N, C-alpha and C positions, 0 to 999 in steps of 0.2 A: 344075602341080606341087603336091603336098600340102605344107601348111605344116609346117615343122620345129618340133617341140615339144620342150621340155626337161622331162623328168620327173625325179622325185626318185630318189635312190639312197642307199646306206648312208652315204656321206660327207656328202651334203647334209642328211640327216635326223639325223645325229649330234648336232648342237647342240639340236635339238628334243627328242630322246629324253633327253639329259642334263638338260635343263631340267625335264622331266616326271618322270623317274625317279631322278635323282641324278647327280652329277658324274662318278662312276667308271664309268658304264655305257657299253657299247660295242655298236653295232649289228652283228649277225652275218648277218642275212638281211633282204631287202626284196622284197616281191612287190606289184606294182601290180595291184589287183583289176580284172577286166574289167567292162564294162557301163556305167560311168559316162560321163556327157556334160557334167556341170556342175562337178564337183569330182573331184579325185583321191582314191582310197582305197587306202591302203598297209598291208598286213600287215607288221609289223616285229617281228623277233625280236631280243632282246638277249642278251648273253653268258651269262646264267644261265637261258636258255630262256624267260624271261618274254616274252609276246607282247602287243602292243598294236596298235591301229589308228590310223593317222594320216590325217586328212583335210587336203587342201590346196586352197585356193581361190586361183587366179590365172588369168591369161589362157591360159597353156599348157594348163591342165587343162580349160578351159571351151570346148567345141566350139561353143557357141551364139554366141560373140562374133562380130560381123560379119554375122550372118544374122537377128538379131531385129528386129522392127518398131521404129520410132521410139517412144521413151517407155518401152520395156521395162525400163529401168534405174531407173524411178521407183517406189520402194517404196510410195508412196501408191496405186498401182494394185494392186488385190488380185491380179491375175494377172501382175504384173511378174516379172522373172526371179528365181527363187527359188534364188539361189546366193550366199551370204554367211555369214561366221562369225557376225555379229550376229543374223541370222535363226535360225541353228542354236541359239545360246545362248538366245534368247528362247523358242523352241519347246521346248527341253529343260526349261526352268524351268516352263513352263505344263503340259507333259505330266506332269512329276513331280508337280505340284500336284494333278492330277486322277487320279493313280494309274496312269498309263500308263508302262510301262517302256521306256526307250530306253537305248542304251549310256551307261554312266557317264562323265561328262566329267572327265578328269584334268588337262588343261592346255588353255587357250585363249590364243592369242597373236596380237595384231593388229600387233605392232611391226614386223614384217618384218626384224627384226635376227637372228632365229634361222634364218629361211628366207625366200627371196624370194616370199612369199605369206602370206596368213593361214593359220594352222594350228590344228588341234585334235587332241589326243591323247585317245583314248577307249578304253574297255574293248573288248577283242577278244572276240567271242562265238563260240566254237568250236561247230560243229554244221552245220546245213543251213538251208534256207529252207522256209517253208510251201509254196511252189510245188513243190519237189521231193517233199515228203511227199504232197501232194495228187495228184501224178502217179503216184507209185510205190505208195503204200499209204494211200489216202484214209480207210480205217477207223481209222487211228491218229491222224487229225487232229482227233479230237473235242475234246480238251482245248484246243489252241490256238484252234480256232474258237470255243469257248465263251468263252475269255478275250477274244478279239477282239470278240465281240458285247458283252461287258461294257464293253470300252474304248469302242466306238462309242456306247453309251448314256451313259457317263460324259462323253465329249467333247461330246455333244449337250446334256447337262444343264449344261455350263459356258457360261453365257449372257453375252453382252455387248450393250450397246445400240447398238454400232457394228459394222460389218463391215470385213474387211480382214486383212492379215497381223498375226499376233500381236505382232510387234515394234512395229508401228505403234499398234495399238489399246491394248495394255497400257501404252504410254508416254503415252497420252492424246491422241495425234494422230488426224487424220481421214484417211480414204481418199477417193479420187475416186469419184463416182457417186452416183446418187439411191437405188438399191436394188440388191440382188443380181441380180434378173432384168434390170434395165436395164444393169448392167455386162456381163452375159453377152450380152445382145442387141447392144450396141454392138460388143463384141469379135467376135461371130460375123458381123456384117455386114461388118466389115473383112476377116475371113478369107475370106468369100465372094469378095470382089474379088481377094484374093491367089490363091485357088485357081483362079478363072476365068482369071486371067492366065497360069497355069502349066499347066493341065490342059485339054486339048481336049475331054474328055468333059463338063467342067463349063461350058465357055465359053458354050454356048447355054442354060444352065439358071440363070444368075445371077439373073435377075428372079424366077423361080419360087422359088428357094431363099430369097431375101430376103423375099418375100411370106409364105412359110411361117413364117419366123422371127417376123415381126410378128404373124401370126395366132396362133401358139402362145404368144407373150409377152403378148398383149393382156389376157387375164383375170387375170393374176398381180398381186396387190396386194403392196406392200411390207410387211415384217414389222417389229415393234418391236425384236426381238432376234435374235441369231444365235448358233449354237453352234460349237464347234470342229470343223474337218475337217482331215484330212491333206492332201487335195488330189489325190493320185494313188495311192490305197491299193490295192495289189495284193498277192497272196501272196508275190511276190518281195521285198516291203518288210517282211516279217515273218521275222526270224531265229529259229531255235529253238536254245536252248542244249543242253548235254549232257543235261539233264533233260527236254527237250521243252518248256520254257517259252518263250513268245514274247517277242520284243524288237522294237520298232518302229524302223525306220531311214528315212533320207532324209526328214528331218522339216522341212527349211528352208521348205517351202511351207505349213506350218501356218497356218491363218487362221480367223477367225470368218466363217461364211458359211452359206447354206442347206444343211441336211443332205442334201437331195435331190441336190445337185451331187456330193457324196461317194458317195451310194448308187448313182447311175447308173454311176459308174466301178467301184465294188465289184461291182455286178451283172454288168458286162461281164467283169471279170477273174476272178471266182470262179465264174461259170457255174452249174452245178448245185448248188454248195455255198452259193450265196447265200441259200438259204432259212434257213440257220442264222444269218444276219447281218441279215436284213431287218427293217424297222421298219414296223409297220402304220399308224403315224400320219403317214406321208409323204404329201404332196400329189401325186396322180396327174397333175395338169396341169403342175406344176413338173417332175416326173419326165420327162414327155414332151418338154417344151421343152428341158430340160437334156440329154436323150439326143441330140436332134438337134444341139444346139450342140456336144456333145462329139464327135460324128462329124466335124463340120467342123474342130474343133480338132485331131483326130487325123489329119486330112489336112494341114492347114497346118503344124503343128509338125514332123512327120517330113519333109516336103518341105524345110523350112529346114535341118534337120540333115543331110539328104542332100547339101546343097551344100558341106559341109565335108569334111575328111579323116577323118571318124569311121570306125573300122574296121568298124563294123556298118552301113554305108550301105545295103546291100541289104535288111537286115532292116527298117530304117526305111521304105524305099520300099514294101515289102510291106504294112506297116501303113497307109501312106497310100493304097495302092491298095484295100485292103479297106474302109476307112472311107469312101472316096469312093463306092464302090458302095453302101454303106449309106445315105449321105446322099442320093444321087440317087434311091434307092428309097423314101426316107422320105415318108410321107403319100400315096403313090400307091395 
């Protein structure tokens, strides 16, 4: 039986909206936006037709709870579960400082007195996503792609001597791990075990997959600094406002890390449009290693979420199946 989850409605979000917009405001419409698996995103209309977006972080909104590996709640792990208001606030501050636009933060509340969860009220960006534009009319995507290329360059130029989540590094704390490649290697080796225990196609290939990971990681030396990366940047994470200007969302995973990790994901998600975003200074050996590791991650993660009551379970299973095929074919 699927877990019963309690989502927000006009009544429960009333105190949040009044705290953000004024005591006399009344919620007239609430729509829970589809697609989220870590936090709830609600389009909220108030009585004078002003519209805001409310993010909610609690157990009911987070489908990953109960299926994550041990230690995934430790923010000192660069790849720990990126679902928390403090991560959102730290990321928003850092992105603003480097000139990357994300939705304006109106209210952040950790008290759980307004709502049974951490909440943020942010600017609602009417329009569409870059994914929709690229699918329907790619010729009109020139401006947002140009801005996104500028953002990627600005983020990579924002250097830190440590790596890890922005909330950790910017507060002077340290992340686990000796280097970015070592963190990825350790994680990928654990994911091979997880995948082999669940997928018959992989069960006989575990030794070869691990050997290939070690081989690809062997020549990679630690770097002295790391730049900013979004962590899972795809065209669905770029909103376009009414003027066609881009806005970056789902920012909680922002961290200092190798740019190659970001670009491998961007290359997969943007396909033929990646040439507008590529960076000629990236290390091809890191790109190859991270490509393989991301195929493994995109098997393990979707298989975990498929064990929950997420409404898009079959979509996640399709992702896992595709990337398992890519991982098994890698290096052959």
